[in-house]
C-alpha positions as CSV (number, residue, x, y, z in Angstrom):
1,X,-40.0,24.3,-2.8
2,X,-43.3,22.7,-3.5
3,X,-46.7,23.7,-2.5
4,X,-49.8,22.2,-3.1
5,X,-52.0,23.4,-5.6
6,X,-55.0,23.5,-7.6
7,X,-54.9,21.3,-10.5
8,X,-51.6,18.7,-10.7
9,X,-51.3,19.0,-6.5
10,X,-47.9,20.5,-6.4
11,X,-46.9,23.6,-7.7
12,X,-43.4,25.2,-7.3
13,X,-42.8,28.3,-5.4
14,X,-39.8,31.2,-6.0
15,X,-39.3,33.5,-4.4
16,X,-39.4,36.4,-6.0
17,X,-36.8,39.9,-5.7
18,X,-37.9,42.7,-3.8
19,X,-39.0,45.9,-6.2
20,X,-35.9,48.1,-6.3
21,X,-37.1,51.4,-6.7
22,X,-35.2,54.2,-7.9
23,X,-34.7,57.6,-6.4
24,X,-36.0,58.9,-10.0
25,X,-39.2,56.2,-9.6
26,X,-39.9,58.2,-5.8
27,X,-39.1,62.0,-7.3
28,X,-41.2,61.5,-10.3
29,X,-43.7,60.3,-8.5
30,X,-43.9,62.7,-6.0
31,X,-43.7,65.4,-8.6
32,X,-47.2,63.5,-10.3
33,X,-49.1,63.7,-6.6
34,X,-47.7,67.3,-6.4
35,X,-49.3,68.2,-10.3
36,X,-52.2,66.1,-8.9
37,X,-53.0,68.2,-5.7
38,X,-52.3,71.0,-7.8
39,X,-54.8,70.7,-10.0
40,X,-57.1,69.4,-7.7
41,X,-56.9,72.8,-5.9
42,X,-57.3,74.8,-8.7
43,X,-60.5,73.0,-10.2
44,X,-61.6,73.4,-6.5
45,X,-61.9,76.9,-6.4
46,X,-64.4,79.4,-7.3
47,X,-62.8,82.5,-7.2
48,X,-61.1,83.1,-11.0
49,X,-57.1,83.5,-10.7
50,X,-55.6,87.0,-11.2
51,X,-54.2,86.7,-14.1
52,X,-57.8,85.0,-15.9
53,X,-59.9,88.1,-14.6
54,X,-57.1,90.6,-16.2
55,X,-57.3,88.6,-19.5
56,X,-61.1,88.6,-19.5
57,X,-60.8,92.0,-18.6
58,X,-59.1,92.6,-22.2
59,X,-61.3,90.4,-23.7
60,X,-64.5,92.1,-23.1
61,X,-62.5,95.5,-24.4
62,X,-62.1,94.0,-27.8
63,X,-65.2,92.8,-27.6
64,X,-66.5,96.2,-26.6
65,X,-63.8,97.8,-29.2
66,X,-65.4,96.3,-31.9
67,X,-68.8,97.1,-31.2
68,X,-68.2,100.5,-31.3
69,X,-66.4,101.0,-34.4
70,X,-68.8,98.6,-36.4
71,X,-71.4,101.1,-34.6
72,X,-69.4,104.3,-35.8
73,X,-68.5,102.9,-39.2
74,X,-72.6,103.0,-39.6
75,X,-72.7,106.6,-38.7
76,X,-70.2,108.4,-41.0
77,X,-69.5,108.2,-44.6
78,X,-66.4,108.2,-46.8
79,X,-63.7,106.6,-46.3
80,X,-63.4,106.3,-43.0
81,X,-65.7,103.4,-42.9
82,X,-63.9,101.0,-44.8
83,X,-61.1,102.1,-41.7
84,X,-62.9,101.5,-38.6
85,X,-65.1,98.3,-40.3
86,X,-61.1,96.9,-40.2
87,X,-60.3,97.6,-37.0
88,X,-63.4,96.0,-36.0
89,X,-62.2,93.4,-37.9
90,X,-59.1,93.3,-36.0
91,X,-60.3,94.1,-32.9
92,X,-62.7,91.1,-33.0
93,X,-60.2,88.6,-33.8
94,X,-58.4,90.1,-30.5
95,X,-61.7,88.9,-28.5
96,X,-61.0,85.2,-30.5
97,X,-57.3,85.0,-29.6
98,X,-57.7,85.9,-26.2
99,X,-60.8,83.6,-25.7
100,X,-58.9,81.1,-27.4
101,X,-56.0,81.7,-24.5
102,X,-58.7,81.7,-21.8
103,X,-60.1,78.7,-22.5
104,X,-56.9,76.9,-23.2
105,X,-55.8,78.5,-19.2
106,X,-59.4,77.7,-18.3
107,X,-60.1,74.7,-19.0
108,X,-63.6,75.6,-19.9
109,X,-65.5,79.1,-22.4
110,X,-64.2,82.2,-21.8
111,X,-66.4,85.1,-20.0
112,X,-69.2,85.0,-22.3
113,X,-69.9,88.9,-23.0
114,X,-71.5,91.6,-20.6
115,X,-74.7,93.3,-21.6
116,X,-74.6,97.1,-21.7
117,X,-78.2,98.3,-22.2
118,X,-78.9,101.9,-23.0
119,X,-82.0,103.9,-21.6
120,X,-83.1,105.3,-25.1
121,X,-81.4,104.3,-28.2
122,X,-82.7,107.3,-30.6
123,X,-81.6,109.8,-27.5
124,X,-77.8,108.0,-27.5
125,X,-75.6,109.8,-29.9
126,X,-74.2,107.3,-32.5
127,X,-70.2,107.1,-31.8
128,X,-67.9,109.0,-33.9
129,X,-64.1,108.0,-35.3
130,X,-63.2,110.3,-32.6
131,X,-64.8,108.2,-30.0
132,X,-63.6,105.1,-31.8
133,X,-59.9,106.5,-31.3
134,X,-60.2,107.5,-27.2
135,X,-61.2,103.5,-27.3
136,X,-58.6,102.4,-28.9
137,X,-56.1,104.6,-27.0
138,X,-56.9,102.8,-23.6
139,X,-57.3,99.2,-24.7
140,X,-53.8,99.6,-26.0
141,X,-52.4,101.5,-22.7
142,X,-54.5,98.9,-21.2
143,X,-52.9,96.1,-23.0
144,X,-49.0,97.8,-22.5
145,X,-49.0,97.8,-18.6
146,X,-50.4,93.6,-18.6
147,X,-48.2,92.4,-20.9
148,X,-45.1,94.0,-18.6
149,X,-46.7,91.3,-16.3
150,X,-46.6,88.9,-18.3
151,X,-44.5,86.5,-20.0
152,X,-44.2,84.4,-22.7
153,X,-46.7,83.7,-24.8
154,X,-49.6,85.8,-23.2
155,X,-46.8,88.5,-22.5
156,X,-46.6,88.5,-26.5
157,X,-50.3,88.4,-27.8
158,X,-51.0,91.5,-24.9
159,X,-48.1,93.4,-26.8
160,X,-49.0,92.4,-30.7
161,X,-52.6,93.4,-29.6
162,X,-51.3,97.3,-27.7
163,X,-49.1,97.6,-30.8
164,X,-52.4,97.2,-32.9
165,X,-54.3,99.2,-31.3
166,X,-51.6,101.8,-31.4
167,X,-51.3,101.3,-35.1
168,X,-54.9,101.8,-35.6
169,X,-55.8,105.0,-33.8
170,X,-52.2,106.7,-34.6
171,X,-51.8,106.1,-38.5
172,X,-55.2,104.2,-39.7
173,X,-57.5,106.8,-37.6
174,X,-55.0,109.3,-37.5
175,X,-57.5,112.1,-36.7
176,X,-57.7,115.8,-38.1
177,X,-55.0,118.0,-37.3
178,X,-52.8,115.7,-35.5
179,X,-49.2,115.5,-36.8
180,X,-47.8,112.4,-37.8
């Protein structure tokens, strides 16, 4: 069939067949729309998920333990100084790994450390190795409980953190008079 067209006056119009849409293409499109809707809903939500809040609490705990071990190392003498510095470094590495995971989960920066203020610096006693042991014990218990609720990489990360904290307070910072 010829139709008048621009330029030469006649243009051939060839009808094209209706496009066929496979069931797979429809399902892929529906899945893409569902993901788009879920990500839009997640972006619009101002409340962080419980998983994010729990990992943020672990991040704060790691940062706090690192500061505590650093402060304790400054207040003690002997071989314990090196051990406390190692614990501080390990907990700092845990904080970095948790921060990286939170950034990956949220697509935004990890929460910053909350500021803790003391009333008078000179009135506060410097932390001891026993204070660090108590904090590491709490961190290990907390990470162990949370690892049981998580799956995949996060469960492994928390399990590794729990194991490192446990090893630090039972082996590296073995309190005097405790059985091994």
